[in-house]
Backbone as CSV, one residue per row, in Angstrom:
resi,resn,N_x,N_y,N_z,CA_x,CA_y,CA_z,C_x,C_y,C_z
1,MET,-47.465,-71.946,3.677,-48.213,-71.511,2.677,-48.560,-72.715,2.331
2,LYS,-50.066,-72.762,1.278,-50.634,-73.799,0.756,-50.583,-73.001,-0.913
3,TYR,-49.699,-74.251,-1.874,-49.870,-74.118,-3.291,-51.188,-74.274,-3.779
4,GLU,-51.085,-73.813,-5.237,-51.937,-73.540,-5.937,-51.653,-74.923,-7.109
5,ILE,-52.430,-75.515,-7.987,-51.936,-76.432,-8.283,-51.071,-75.919,-9.770
6,GLU,-50.986,-75.024,-10.279,-49.870,-74.309,-10.775,-48.574,-74.067,-10.116
7,ASP,-48.189,-73.869,-8.499,-47.558,-73.701,-7.968,-46.309,-75.606,-7.954
8,ILE,-47.396,-76.577,-7.906,-46.879,-78.023,-8.067,-46.068,-78.442,-9.281
9,THR,-46.883,-77.625,-10.553,-46.738,-78.280,-11.696,-45.180,-77.828,-12.487
10,ASN,-44.923,-79.629,-12.595,-43.826,-79.899,-13.419,-43.088,-78.427,-12.630
11,LYS,-42.322,-79.140,-10.898,-41.797,-78.682,-10.081,-40.816,-79.554,-9.128
12,VAL,-39.683,-79.815,-8.687,-39.615,-80.737,-7.946,-39.265,-80.191,-6.841
13,PHE,-39.497,-80.103,-5.475,-39.364,-79.571,-4.102,-38.180,-80.065,-3.302
14,LEU,-37.060,-79.576,-2.822,-36.452,-79.992,-1.992,-36.987,-79.687,-0.663
15,GLY,-37.345,-81.108,-0.068,-37.493,-81.169,1.272,-38.040,-82.484,1.730
16,ASP,-38.183,-82.478,2.987,-39.174,-83.870,3.335,-40.402,-84.102,3.327
17,CYS,-40.879,-85.085,2.420,-41.881,-85.085,1.971,-43.564,-85.206,3.005
18,ARG,-42.819,-85.888,4.346,-43.848,-85.573,4.733,-44.275,-84.369,5.399
19,THR,-43.230,-83.100,5.426,-43.744,-82.002,5.721,-44.012,-81.315,4.351
20,VAL,-43.058,-81.931,2.983,-43.971,-80.598,2.098,-45.321,-81.516,1.573
21,LEU,-45.360,-82.121,0.937,-46.943,-82.689,0.742,-47.229,-82.235,1.422
22,LYS,-47.827,-81.378,2.608,-49.264,-80.670,3.474,-49.299,-79.819,2.861
23,GLU,-48.212,-78.986,2.079,-48.746,-77.638,1.781,-49.191,-78.042,0.008
24,PHE,-49.553,-79.170,-0.536,-50.107,-79.374,-1.590,-51.344,-79.280,-1.730
25,PRO,-51.987,-78.949,-2.867,-53.437,-78.768,-3.218,-54.393,-80.061,-3.131
26,ASP,-55.595,-80.045,-2.456,-56.189,-81.197,-2.587,-56.521,-81.480,-3.891
27,ASP,-56.934,-83.313,-4.335,-57.284,-83.920,-5.464,-56.659,-83.035,-6.990
28,ALA,-55.262,-82.625,-6.856,-54.744,-82.038,-7.915,-53.854,-83.110,-9.148
29,VAL,-53.461,-84.356,-8.402,-52.598,-85.101,-9.044,-53.470,-86.131,-9.774
30,GLN,-53.110,-86.530,-10.759,-53.806,-87.902,-11.272,-53.394,-88.985,-11.061
31,ALA,-52.137,-89.508,-10.916,-51.485,-90.798,-9.930,-49.776,-90.343,-9.619
32,CYS,-49.410,-91.105,-8.533,-48.479,-91.335,-7.719,-47.943,-92.670,-8.125
33,ILE,-46.311,-92.758,-8.665,-45.470,-93.131,-8.876,-44.360,-93.485,-8.181
34,THR,-44.424,-94.403,-7.108,-43.102,-94.067,-6.435,-42.490,-95.574,-6.093
35,SER,-41.041,-94.883,-5.656,-40.335,-95.961,-5.213,-40.045,-95.795,-3.808
36,PRO,-40.388,-96.031,-2.752,-39.625,-95.345,-1.460,-38.209,-96.222,-1.050
37,PRO,-37.795,-95.831,-0.491,-36.616,-95.836,-0.052,-37.060,-97.390,0.829
38,TYR,-36.575,-98.662,1.012,-36.792,-99.846,1.451,-36.456,-99.943,3.211
39,TRP,-36.702,-100.928,3.494,-36.763,-100.842,5.361,-35.546,-101.503,5.165
40,ASN,-34.369,-100.642,6.177,-32.987,-101.049,6.575,-32.229,-102.230,5.604
41,CYS,-32.120,-101.000,4.631,-31.703,-101.520,3.184,-30.284,-100.487,2.841
42,ARG,-30.429,-99.451,3.140,-29.615,-98.255,2.909,-29.424,-96.868,3.262
43,ASP,-28.468,-96.886,4.274,-28.569,-95.478,5.085,-28.150,-94.401,4.204
44,TYR,-28.819,-93.397,4.090,-28.564,-92.271,2.704,-27.841,-91.224,3.930
45,LYS,-27.377,-91.354,5.125,-26.816,-90.456,5.985,-27.249,-89.088,5.744
46,ASN,-29.273,-89.088,6.098,-29.489,-88.027,6.145,-30.426,-88.172,7.499
47,GLU,-30.640,-87.144,8.365,-31.045,-86.994,9.436,-32.581,-87.526,9.071
48,SER,-33.321,-86.813,8.495,-34.597,-86.869,8.006,-35.006,-88.078,7.163
49,GLN,-34.149,-89.119,7.017,-34.567,-89.763,6.339,-35.468,-90.617,6.537
50,MET,-36.277,-91.987,5.819,-36.899,-92.456,6.364,-36.113,-94.104,5.573
51,GLY,-36.732,-95.238,6.196,-36.162,-96.583,5.850,-35.285,-96.642,6.880
52,MET,-35.041,-96.214,7.893,-34.314,-96.626,8.857,-34.725,-96.463,10.101
53,GLU,-35.361,-97.022,10.260,-36.712,-97.095,11.108,-36.099,-98.728,12.092
54,VAL,-36.351,-98.302,14.153,-35.556,-99.511,13.998,-36.725,-100.532,13.916
55,SER,-38.017,-100.180,14.358,-38.890,-101.551,13.711,-39.542,-101.184,13.285
56,ILE,-39.883,-102.613,11.758,-40.500,-102.853,10.848,-42.078,-101.525,10.864
57,GLU,-42.581,-101.887,12.273,-43.885,-101.073,12.810,-43.322,-99.559,12.292
58,GLY,-42.806,-98.463,12.897,-42.438,-97.687,12.775,-42.300,-97.425,11.116
59,TYR,-41.606,-98.011,10.764,-41.050,-97.898,8.905,-43.168,-97.583,8.108
60,ILE,-43.431,-98.986,8.381,-44.578,-99.080,7.994,-45.638,-97.589,7.965
61,ASN,-45.391,-97.614,9.427,-46.633,-95.754,10.085,-46.194,-95.000,9.167
62,GLU,-44.785,-94.972,9.177,-44.156,-93.451,8.818,-44.333,-93.649,7.248
63,LEU,-44.452,-94.907,6.613,-44.776,-94.605,5.049,-46.289,-94.693,4.596
64,ALA,-47.005,-95.145,5.683,-48.610,-95.054,5.343,-49.012,-93.521,5.853
65,ASP,-48.268,-92.778,7.033,-48.895,-91.595,6.778,-48.507,-90.674,5.744
66,VAL,-47.121,-90.848,4.758,-46.641,-90.190,4.141,-48.128,-90.809,2.594
67,MET,-48.360,-91.855,2.807,-49.411,-92.080,1.461,-50.950,-91.680,1.968
68,ASP,-50.941,-91.401,3.430,-52.374,-90.738,3.800,-52.603,-88.994,2.907
69,GLU,-51.227,-88.564,2.887,-50.796,-87.568,2.363,-51.284,-87.536,0.560
70,VAL,-50.292,-88.496,0.345,-50.961,-88.557,-1.409,-52.163,-89.195,-1.279
71,LYS,-52.949,-89.448,-0.526,-54.276,-89.964,-1.357,-55.337,-88.511,-1.468
72,ARG,-54.895,-87.776,-0.006,-55.397,-86.327,-0.332,-55.269,-85.613,-1.526
73,VAL,-54.154,-85.548,-2.126,-53.527,-84.676,-2.818,-54.323,-85.343,-4.259
74,LEU,-53.722,-86.721,-4.675,-54.564,-87.533,-5.290,-56.045,-86.915,-5.860
75,ARG,-56.253,-86.868,-7.341,-57.766,-86.450,-7.854,-58.723,-87.498,-7.197
76,PRO,-59.842,-87.697,-7.065,-60.887,-88.926,-6.902,-60.646,-89.728,-7.635
77,ASP,-60.399,-90.332,-8.917,-59.960,-91.069,-9.579,-58.450,-91.575,-9.973
78,GLY,-57.748,-91.011,-8.707,-56.592,-91.002,-8.803,-56.089,-92.869,-8.761
79,SER,-54.975,-92.804,-8.768,-54.156,-94.086,-8.388,-52.378,-94.223,-7.740
80,LEU,-52.587,-94.807,-7.053,-51.248,-95.306,-6.714,-50.532,-96.321,-7.155
81,TRP,-49.125,-96.188,-7.643,-48.139,-97.491,-7.803,-47.029,-97.013,-7.286
82,ILE,-46.672,-98.391,-6.363,-45.701,-98.705,-5.107,-45.030,-99.685,-5.415
83,ASN,-43.835,-99.481,-5.362,-42.837,-100.117,-5.657,-41.691,-100.645,-4.140
84,ILE,-42.215,-101.452,-3.379,-41.225,-101.971,-2.138,-40.901,-102.877,-2.586
85,GLY,-39.264,-103.437,-1.933,-38.544,-104.444,-1.770,-38.429,-104.829,-0.205
86,ASP,-38.137,-105.947,-0.068,-38.262,-106.875,1.167,-36.695,-107.432,1.900
87,CYS,-36.950,-107.989,2.823,-35.243,-108.329,3.320,-36.106,-109.447,4.308
88,TRP,-34.805,-110.305,4.851,-34.770,-110.987,5.537,-34.631,-110.182,7.459
89,THR,-35.149,-111.302,8.458,-34.432,-111.347,9.777,-33.075,-111.058,10.211
90,GLY,-32.531,-111.089,10.611,-31.142,-111.604,11.372,-30.212,-109.862,11.111
91,ASN,-28.859,-110.756,11.070,-27.891,-109.556,11.438,-28.194,-109.264,9.747
92,ASN,-27.695,-108.045,9.720,-27.479,-107.163,8.147,-26.241,-106.736,8.152
93,ILE,-25.329,-106.699,7.621,-24.142,-105.477,7.504,-24.272,-104.295,6.506
94,ILE,-24.125,-103.150,7.365,-23.634,-101.545,6.814,-22.526,-102.012,6.527
95,ARG,-22.500,-101.334,5.141,-20.884,-101.004,4.691,-20.843,-99.426,4.829
96,SER,-19.680,-99.113,4.468,-19.217,-97.919,4.222,-19.684,-96.675,3.285
97,ASP,-20.534,-97.049,2.303,-21.016,-96.578,1.400,-22.481,-96.399,1.697
98,GLY,-22.360,-97.166,2.556,-24.250,-97.086,3.521,-24.938,-98.085,3.005
99,ARG,-24.914,-98.971,1.947,-25.364,-100.210,1.659,-25.371,-101.439,2.505
100,ARG,-26.401,-102.265,2.710,-26.049,-103.190,3.121,-26.657,-104.362,2.444
101,GLY,-25.370,-105.851,3.075,-25.951,-106.911,2.206,-24.365,-107.458,1.632
102,PHE,-24.393,-108.158,0.694,-23.309,-108.680,-0.264,-22.698,-107.959,-0.507
103,ILE,-21.783,-107.032,-0.835,-21.612,-106.288,-1.844,-19.800,-106.121,-1.406
104,LYS,-19.034,-105.456,-1.964,-17.608,-105.677,-1.537,-16.527,-104.053,-0.832
105,SER,-17.690,-102.997,-1.049,-17.037,-102.269,0.242,-16.728,-102.666,1.601
106,LYS,-16.198,-101.354,2.406,-14.962,-101.911,3.481,-16.811,-102.041,4.600
107,LYS,-16.901,-103.092,5.648,-17.664,-103.587,6.185,-17.979,-102.837,7.465
108,ILE,-18.757,-101.931,7.836,-18.566,-101.009,9.075,-19.064,-101.852,10.556
109,ILE,-20.565,-102.175,10.325,-21.307,-102.806,11.725,-22.035,-103.568,11.179
110,ASN,-22.733,-104.226,12.158,-23.913,-105.202,12.073,-25.270,-104.678,12.368
111,VAL,-26.414,-104.891,12.043,-26.915,-104.163,12.455,-28.475,-105.342,12.171
112,LYS,-29.114,-105.453,13.344,-30.094,-106.601,13.321,-31.436,-106.082,12.907
113,ARG,-32.332,-106.539,12.597,-33.866,-107.041,11.956,-34.630,-107.875,13.198
114,ASP,-34.959,-107.187,13.986,-35.614,-108.339,14.984,-37.120,-107.910,14.911
115,ILE,-37.706,-109.072,14.714,-39.537,-109.016,14.840,-39.504,-109.546,15.514
116,GLU,-40.149,-109.241,16.371,-41.282,-109.976,17.621,-41.724,-111.231,16.941
117,GLY,-41.840,-112.544,17.298,-42.311,-113.896,17.308,-41.893,-114.404,15.457
118,LEU,-40.706,-113.624,14.607,-39.655,-114.331,13.849,-38.824,-114.512,14.174
119,SER,-38.052,-115.582,13.667,-36.905,-116.277,13.995,-35.696,-115.790,12.924
120,ASN,-34.880,-115.506,13.329,-33.800,-115.232,12.170,-34.174,-116.186,11.140
121,GLY,-33.094,-115.370,10.231,-33.720,-116.007,8.415,-35.152,-115.837,8.104
122,ASN,-35.820,-115.235,8.943,-37.154,-115.276,8.054,-37.387,-113.886,7.511
123,ARG,-38.114,-114.094,5.653,-38.698,-113.353,5.111,-39.682,-112.754,5.919
124,VAL,-39.245,-111.017,5.749,-40.235,-110.280,6.896,-41.545,-110.105,5.998
125,GLY,-41.492,-109.688,4.775,-42.478,-109.713,3.402,-43.641,-108.224,3.948
126,VAL,-41.930,-107.696,3.747,-42.131,-105.899,4.171,-43.620,-105.162,3.069
127,PRO,-43.551,-105.610,1.312,-44.136,-105.502,0.906,-46.032,-105.261,0.926
128,TRP,-46.278,-106.683,1.264,-47.586,-107.224,1.766,-47.975,-106.133,3.422
129,ARG,-46.876,-106.423,4.202,-47.263,-105.495,5.261,-47.865,-104.002,4.820
130,VAL,-46.900,-103.139,4.589,-47.179,-101.730,3.925,-48.803,-101.540,3.276
131,ALA,-48.785,-102.597,1.951,-50.559,-102.918,0.960,-51.518,-103.392,2.061
132,PHE,-51.432,-104.431,3.206,-52.080,-104.347,3.886,-52.193,-103.365,5.380
133,GLU,-51.601,-102.381,5.406,-51.591,-100.884,6.367,-52.434,-100.217,5.589
134,LEU,-52.518,-99.771,4.336,-52.692,-98.879,2.952,-54.497,-99.416,3.142
135,GLN,-54.489,-100.976,2.891,-55.582,-101.264,2.614,-56.876,-100.598,4.007
136,LYS,-56.019,-100.760,5.637,-56.793,-100.872,6.238,-56.834,-98.677,6.264
137,ARG,-56.688,-98.350,5.943,-56.509,-96.585,5.686,-57.340,-96.358,4.432
138,GLY,-58.004,-97.596,4.396,-59.117,-96.751,3.073,-58.556,-96.784,1.699
139,TRP,-57.637,-97.491,1.398,-57.312,-97.396,-0.034,-57.433,-98.237,-0.503
140,ILE,-57.957,-98.830,-1.939,-58.352,-100.006,-2.522,-57.001,-100.596,-3.251
141,LEU,-56.436,-101.919,-2.650,-56.198,-102.585,-3.026,-56.083,-103.402,-4.067
142,ARG,-55.499,-103.263,-5.074,-56.500,-103.658,-6.533,-55.537,-104.579,-7.088
143,LEU,-54.437,-104.432,-7.546,-53.186,-105.810,-7.853,-51.927,-105.663,-7.440
144,GLU,-50.979,-106.681,-6.858,-50.142,-107.013,-7.720,-49.291,-107.149,-8.375
145,ILE,-48.355,-106.440,-8.841,-47.792,-106.515,-9.900,-46.291,-107.123,-9.807
146,ILE,-46.113,-108.027,-10.109,-44.457,-109.067,-10.311,-43.566,-108.302,-11.177
147,TRP,-42.366,-107.213,-10.761,-41.214,-106.962,-11.387,-40.284,-107.983,-11.574
148,ALA,-40.616,-108.495,-12.693,-39.462,-109.804,-12.383,-38.132,-109.077,-13.274
149,LYS,-36.890,-109.842,-12.808,-35.669,-109.054,-12.997,-35.127,-109.950,-14.203
150,PRO,-34.351,-110.155,-15.388,-33.717,-110.972,-15.874,-32.195,-110.747,-15.314
151,ASN,-32.223,-109.059,-15.150,-30.513,-109.419,-14.194,-30.371,-109.282,-12.917
152,PRO,-30.852,-110.327,-12.110,-31.001,-109.624,-10.122,-29.463,-110.053,-10.244
153,MET,-29.228,-109.311,-8.757,-28.064,-108.971,-7.903,-27.599,-110.696,-7.906
154,PRO,-26.323,-111.307,-7.488,-25.837,-112.278,-7.177,-25.794,-112.230,-5.506
155,GLU,-26.295,-113.568,-5.337,-26.243,-113.326,-3.127,-25.940,-114.606,-3.355
156,PRO,-25.075,-114.660,-1.752,-24.255,-115.912,-1.589,-25.335,-116.828,-0.950
157,PRO,-26.144,-117.181,-0.620,-26.886,-118.074,0.267,-27.465,-119.058,-0.645
158,MET,-26.581,-120.648,-0.331,-27.267,-121.707,-1.084,-28.124,-122.450,-0.446
159,ASN,-29.136,-121.931,-0.208,-30.043,-122.761,0.537,-31.452,-122.077,0.431
160,ARG,-31.461,-121.073,-0.892,-33.028,-120.472,-1.281,-32.676,-120.216,-2.670
161,PRO,-33.363,-120.024,-3.471,-33.011,-119.257,-5.035,-32.749,-117.806,-4.524
162,THR,-32.071,-117.298,-5.583,-31.843,-116.294,-5.851,-33.155,-115.089,-6.378
163,VAL,-32.995,-114.336,-5.799,-34.457,-113.163,-5.530,-34.355,-112.429,-7.102
164,ALA,-35.211,-112.613,-7.822,-34.920,-112.127,-8.844,-36.563,-111.273,-9.570
165,HIS,-37.040,-110.698,-8.112,-38.202,-110.041,-8.750,-38.802,-108.939,-7.583
166,GLU,-39.111,-107.898,-7.745,-40.029,-106.906,-6.436,-41.600,-107.091,-6.663
167,TYR,-41.944,-106.458,-5.893,-43.412,-105.827,-5.967,-43.612,-104.533,-6.320
168,VAL,-45.120,-104.309,-7.533,-45.245,-103.228,-7.168,-46.586,-103.203,-7.120
169,PHE,-47.642,-102.677,-6.236,-48.674,-102.309,-6.132,-49.112,-101.326,-6.448
170,LEU,-50.979,-101.904,-7.115,-51.597,-100.920,-8.020,-52.701,-100.656,-6.535
171,LEU,-52.877,-99.357,-6.365,-54.058,-98.694,-5.311,-54.717,-98.274,-5.838
172,ALA,-56.034,-97.827,-5.852,-56.611,-96.663,-5.892,-57.464,-96.004,-4.849
173,LYS,-57.864,-94.751,-4.910,-58.654,-93.785,-3.937,-60.250,-94.448,-3.783
174,THR,-60.845,-94.647,-4.453,-62.156,-94.990,-5.436,-62.356,-96.176,-5.969
175,SER,-63.159,-96.423,-6.021,-63.626,-97.301,-7.119,-63.952,-97.047,-8.567
176,LYS,-64.509,-95.656,-8.613,-64.082,-95.046,-10.075,-62.782,-94.355,-10.672
177,TYR,-61.649,-95.235,-10.386,-60.574,-94.668,-10.806,-59.996,-94.959,-12.463
178,PHE,-59.152,-93.750,-12.755,-58.589,-93.879,-14.306,-57.485,-95.067,-14.478
179,TYR,-58.317,-95.780,-15.995,-56.998,-97.205,-15.758,-56.790,-97.419,-17.210
180,ASN,-56.178,-96.953,-18.489,-56.502,-97.088,-19.553,-55.984,-98.292,-20.236
181,ALA,-56.958,-99.341,-20.299,-56.079,-100.853,-20.688,-55.517,-100.848,-22.300
182,ASP,-55.962,-100.161,-23.150,-55.635,-99.945,-24.651,-54.212,-99.848,-24.409
183,ALA,-54.062,-98.627,-23.370,-52.767,-98.317,-23.845,-51.613,-99.102,-23.504
184,VAL,-52.062,-100.095,-22.950,-50.618,-101.150,-22.155,-50.992,-102.516,-22.728
185,LYS,-52.336,-102.705,-23.983,-52.212,-103.939,-24.259,-51.041,-104.591,-24.790
186,GLU,-50.525,-106.143,-24.570,-49.860,-106.700,-25.516,-50.194,-107.706,-26.836
187,LYS,-48.463,-107.888,-26.962,-49.041,-108.726,-28.244,-49.690,-110.309,-27.460
188,ALA,-50.965,-110.424,-28.397,-51.286,-111.917,-28.148,-50.598,-112.829,-28.570
189,ASN,-50.237,-113.892,-27.426,-49.921,-115.506,-28.033,-50.402,-115.991,-28.933
190,GLU,-48.856,-116.733,-29.797,-49.439,-117.284,-30.818,-50.450,-117.701,-31.025
191,GLY,-51.065,-118.628,-32.001,-52.160,-119.047,-32.134,-53.056,-118.809,-31.909
192,SER,-53.371,-117.451,-30.594,-54.790,-116.691,-30.645,-55.611,-115.921,-31.521
193,LYS,-56.644,-115.979,-31.226,-57.471,-115.308,-32.209,-57.840,-113.857,-32.022
194,TYR,-57.028,-113.409,-31.115,-57.227,-111.712,-31.173,-55.525,-111.783,-31.183
195,GLU,-55.468,-110.161,-32.077,-54.156,-109.795,-31.942,-53.729,-109.265,-30.565
196,THR,-54.161,-108.871,-29.582,-53.464,-108.209,-28.298,-54.785,-108.691,-27.195
197,ARG,-53.834,-108.467,-26.016,-54.468,-109.109,-25.118,-54.062,-108.374,-23.993
198,ASN,-55.029,-107.868,-22.370,-54.297,-107.153,-21.558,-53.515,-107.567,-21.534
199,LYS,-52.537,-106.192,-20.591,-51.150,-106.302,-20.028,-51.701,-107.176,-18.968
200,ASN,-50.065,-108.297,-18.703,-50.776,-109.495,-17.392,-49.759,-108.610,-16.460
201,SER,-49.857,-109.671,-15.371,-49.107,-108.712,-13.850,-47.636,-109.237,-13.649
202,VAL,-46.944,-109.761,-14.885,-45.589,-109.832,-14.770,-45.100,-108.893,-15.665
203,TRP,-44.081,-108.187,-15.348,-43.229,-107.419,-16.058,-42.250,-107.842,-16.105
204,LYS,-41.426,-107.973,-17.389,-40.036,-108.342,-16.949,-39.261,-107.153,-17.437
205,VAL,-38.838,-106.549,-16.735,-38.109,-105.018,-16.895,-36.696,-105.367,-16.320
206,ARG,-35.400,-105.194,-16.897,-34.162,-105.137,-16.391,-34.074,-103.741,-15.343
207,SER,-33.287,-104.544,-14.057,-32.289,-103.269,-12.977,-32.236,-102.342,-14.190
208,ALA,-31.911,-101.250,-13.575,-31.124,-99.875,-14.192,-30.233,-99.148,-12.911
209,SER,-29.496,-98.371,-13.893,-28.065,-97.977,-13.002,-27.951,-96.303,-13.607
210,PHE,-27.989,-95.439,-12.999,-27.429,-94.278,-13.722,-26.268,-93.897,-13.275
211,LYS,-25.478,-93.743,-13.897,-23.712,-93.345,-13.280,-24.122,-91.824,-12.537
212,GLY,-23.623,-91.847,-12.121,-22.957,-91.163,-10.865,-24.496,-90.329,-10.015
213,ALA,-25.378,-90.991,-10.271,-26.648,-91.039,-9.419,-27.379,-92.233,-8.559
214,HIS,-28.398,-92.000,-8.223,-29.289,-92.468,-7.265,-28.405,-94.291,-7.686
215,ILE,-28.110,-94.390,-6.512,-28.048,-96.539,-6.601,-29.007,-97.362,-6.973
216,ALA,-30.291,-97.073,-6.417,-31.731,-97.769,-6.583,-32.447,-96.726,-7.759
217,THR,-31.750,-96.889,-8.587,-32.709,-96.053,-9.560,-33.968,-96.872,-10.468
218,PHE,-34.574,-95.686,-10.585,-36.183,-96.562,-11.288,-35.907,-97.023,-12.603
219,PRO,-36.480,-98.427,-12.805,-36.404,-98.208,-14.944,-37.398,-97.579,-15.323
220,GLN,-36.852,-96.794,-16.767,-37.663,-96.369,-17.159,-38.818,-97.329,-17.379
221,GLU,-38.280,-98.743,-18.457,-38.966,-99.247,-18.885,-40.384,-99.828,-17.909
222,LEU,-40.475,-99.379,-16.364,-41.246,-100.035,-15.857,-42.379,-99.158,-15.283
223,ILE,-41.971,-97.506,-15.225,-42.477,-96.835,-15.411,-43.196,-96.344,-16.144
224,ILE,-43.116,-96.741,-17.766,-43.840,-96.369,-18.618,-45.346,-96.492,-18.814
225,PRO,-45.530,-98.235,-18.448,-46.860,-98.766,-18.608,-47.919,-97.826,-17.284
226,MET,-47.174,-98.149,-16.327,-47.368,-97.317,-15.282,-48.142,-95.888,-15.589
227,VAL,-47.443,-94.955,-16.250,-48.332,-93.568,-16.696,-49.132,-93.890,-18.039
228,LEU,-48.771,-94.366,-18.624,-49.609,-94.722,-19.832,-51.139,-95.165,-19.559
229,ALA,-51.312,-96.450,-18.647,-52.531,-96.817,-18.346,-52.901,-95.653,-16.892
230,GLY,-52.199,-95.234,-15.680,-52.756,-94.555,-15.039,-52.904,-92.828,-14.999
231,THR,-52.874,-92.559,-16.529,-53.082,-91.054,-17.091,-53.509,-90.875,-18.474
232,PRO,-54.883,-89.841,-18.238,-54.723,-89.643,-19.811,-53.815,-89.060,-19.789
233,GLU,-53.546,-88.740,-21.653,-52.591,-88.302,-22.536,-52.729,-86.443,-22.704
234,SER,-52.104,-86.045,-21.336,-53.082,-84.567,-21.182,-52.023,-83.853,-20.424
235,LEU,-51.330,-82.596,-20.654,-50.346,-82.378,-19.503,-51.114,-81.537,-18.642
236,SER,-52.516,-81.940,-18.722,-53.023,-81.473,-17.191,-52.894,-82.763,-16.711
237,SER,-52.503,-84.156,-16.955,-52.572,-85.193,-16.195,-50.815,-84.703,-14.887
238,ILE,-50.837,-85.098,-13.848,-49.784,-84.816,-13.307,-49.302,-86.176,-12.137
239,VAL,-47.874,-86.351,-12.548,-47.562,-87.345,-12.217,-46.768,-86.794,-10.893
240,LEU,-47.270,-87.268,-9.863,-46.739,-86.945,-8.456,-44.986,-88.409,-8.017
241,ASP,-44.101,-87.940,-7.243,-43.459,-89.081,-7.027,-42.568,-88.384,-5.619
242,PRO,-43.475,-88.949,-4.574,-42.704,-88.127,-2.942,-40.954,-88.531,-2.423
243,PHE,-40.889,-89.062,-3.365,-39.296,-89.697,-3.340,-38.951,-89.932,-4.674
244,MET,-38.146,-88.805,-5.277,-38.113,-88.586,-6.424,-36.442,-88.897,-6.480
245,GLY,-35.868,-89.439,-6.061,-34.320,-90.186,-6.393,-34.159,-89.573,-7.598
246,SER,-33.558,-89.805,-8.681,-33.202,-89.370,-9.477,-33.831,-88.962,-10.216
247,GLY,-34.958,-88.685,-10.357,-35.622,-88.381,-11.169,-36.660,-89.144,-12.718
248,THR,-36.402,-90.322,-12.416,-37.057,-91.176,-13.332,-38.789,-90.947,-13.707
249,THR,-39.168,-90.933,-12.690,-40.816,-90.661,-12.713,-40.683,-89.449,-14.051
250,ALA,-40.716,-87.911,-13.654,-40.814,-87.084,-13.763,-40.399,-87.282,-14.937
251,ILE,-38.973,-87.407,-15.780,-38.129,-87.860,-17.135,-39.953,-88.428,-17.576
252,VAL,-40.019,-90.054,-17.605,-41.204,-90.490,-18.189,-42.403,-89.798,-17.899
253,ALA,-42.709,-88.732,-17.314,-44.063,-88.905,-16.989,-43.787,-87.266,-18.604
254,LYS,-42.663,-86.873,-18.507,-42.580,-85.099,-19.173,-42.231,-86.381,-20.482
255,ARG,-41.653,-87.056,-21.119,-41.491,-87.755,-22.450,-42.896,-88.186,-23.142
256,LEU,-44.110,-88.605,-22.224,-45.353,-88.841,-22.259,-45.483,-88.138,-22.107
257,GLY,-45.956,-86.423,-22.346,-46.866,-85.526,-22.607,-47.498,-85.435,-21.832
258,ARG,-47.296,-85.868,-20.303,-47.767,-85.538,-18.880,-47.208,-84.234,-18.157
259,SER,-47.329,-83.813,-16.818,-46.582,-83.224,-16.157,-46.140,-84.038,-14.633
260,TYR,-45.430,-83.167,-14.151,-44.922,-84.505,-12.646,-44.765,-83.038,-12.177
261,THR,-44.382,-83.639,-10.626,-44.857,-83.016,-9.519,-43.625,-83.815,-8.441
262,GLY,-42.727,-83.406,-7.695,-42.602,-84.073,-6.240,-41.820,-83.458,-5.440
263,VAL,-41.001,-84.386,-4.801,-40.342,-84.270,-3.647,-38.899,-84.752,-3.209
264,GLU,-37.642,-84.332,-2.983,-36.547,-84.966,-3.100,-35.995,-84.564,-1.478
265,LEU,-35.583,-85.385,-0.874,-34.787,-84.952,0.152,-33.213,-84.483,0.059
266,SER,-32.601,-85.083,-1.011,-31.211,-84.681,-1.012,-31.201,-83.561,-1.960
267,LYS,-30.044,-82.257,-1.282,-29.367,-81.892,-2.738,-28.811,-82.176,-3.954
268,GLU,-28.262,-82.731,-3.420,-27.228,-83.713,-4.664,-28.047,-84.508,-5.478
269,TYR,-29.256,-84.558,-5.629,-29.722,-85.816,-5.953,-31.395,-84.407,-7.060
270,LEU,-31.598,-83.678,-6.025,-32.099,-82.799,-6.772,-31.368,-82.456,-8.077
271,LYS,-29.920,-82.117,-7.615,-29.107,-81.210,-8.768,-29.396,-82.359,-10.171
272,ILE,-29.143,-83.891,-9.802,-29.262,-85.046,-10.850,-30.274,-84.900,-11.112
273,ILE,-31.706,-84.474,-10.548,-32.216,-84.435,-11.013,-33.039,-83.337,-12.377
274,ASN,-32.552,-81.752,-12.016,-32.695,-80.601,-12.933,-32.146,-81.316,-13.885
275,LYS,-30.911,-82.012,-13.721,-29.902,-81.552,-15.215,-30.513,-82.762,-16.216
276,ARG,-30.911,-83.851,-15.800,-31.645,-84.941,-16.098,-32.945,-84.212,-17.235
277,LEU,-33.721,-83.499,-16.490,-34.854,-83.186,-16.769,-34.903,-81.964,-17.999
278,SER,-33.533,-81.134,-17.749,-32.912,-80.299,-18.566,-32.693,-80.458,-19.898
279,GLN,-31.991,-81.891,-19.846,-31.326,-82.674,-21.340,-32.415,-83.458,-21.762
280,GLN,-33.341,-83.655,-21.301,-34.691,-84.709,-21.932,-34.406,-85.382,-22.566
281,GLU,-33.630,-86.504,-22.313,-32.543,-87.866,-22.084,-34.007,-88.529,-22.754
282,LEU,-33.377,-88.787,-23.881,-34.349,-90.249,-24.440,-34.310,-91.396,-23.788
283,PHE,-35.126,-92.300,-23.977,-35.574,-93.529,-23.213,-34.267,-94.987,-23.691
């Protein structure tokens, strides 16, 4: 079946976004704000999951295919805000809870991230590889936003700095996309002749967690400026997240007077999403 706009408004669908999005109508949503599963970062123990592809090329193509559907679903003046994490080549431990890297749960196996032409210990550059593939597929790459984390996860390596940032890419469907600069203006620096300034590209936001929910919860404070800048203040503005997780994108959209829609693969997380939305929790 093919959905109408009213069928997807303020609803989160259970299923694989690669299938569900194909039923969404064209030119229906104002913005897509999402944080897909990172490559080889977490095993969600679901046969349909993304992120556990053997090759980086496989991951990028799968994700770019999803964004092809997102582009179709976006209004002509719509925008995409996508957060993607990075990793290194070489051995990586997978733990009993599905997470990888330096944590305390029981070690299960080692998994190698082998990439042709890169020796072990190389930063893969996953975010930029994805961004460049989206460019090739017709997206307009407008800006890389640095999500600076005041509370980064501790890391064991002593031969490099601790990673305290991630990327959020702003991409547009067409050159005439909606962006409300006034809605996200910042206080100007002391001594400036102006009271405000345009929001800059470094956003200092603490990592978030939500008890009983998704390990990698999207911080509400990170999403707020995306919704404010990327959508008119109206219930006709629909914000899409095809990887809904614990539902934070939908919650922020709802609290800011917009509508939401999205897809979530896990029944467990969908229950959490619906519970959080029904509680209308505060920021």
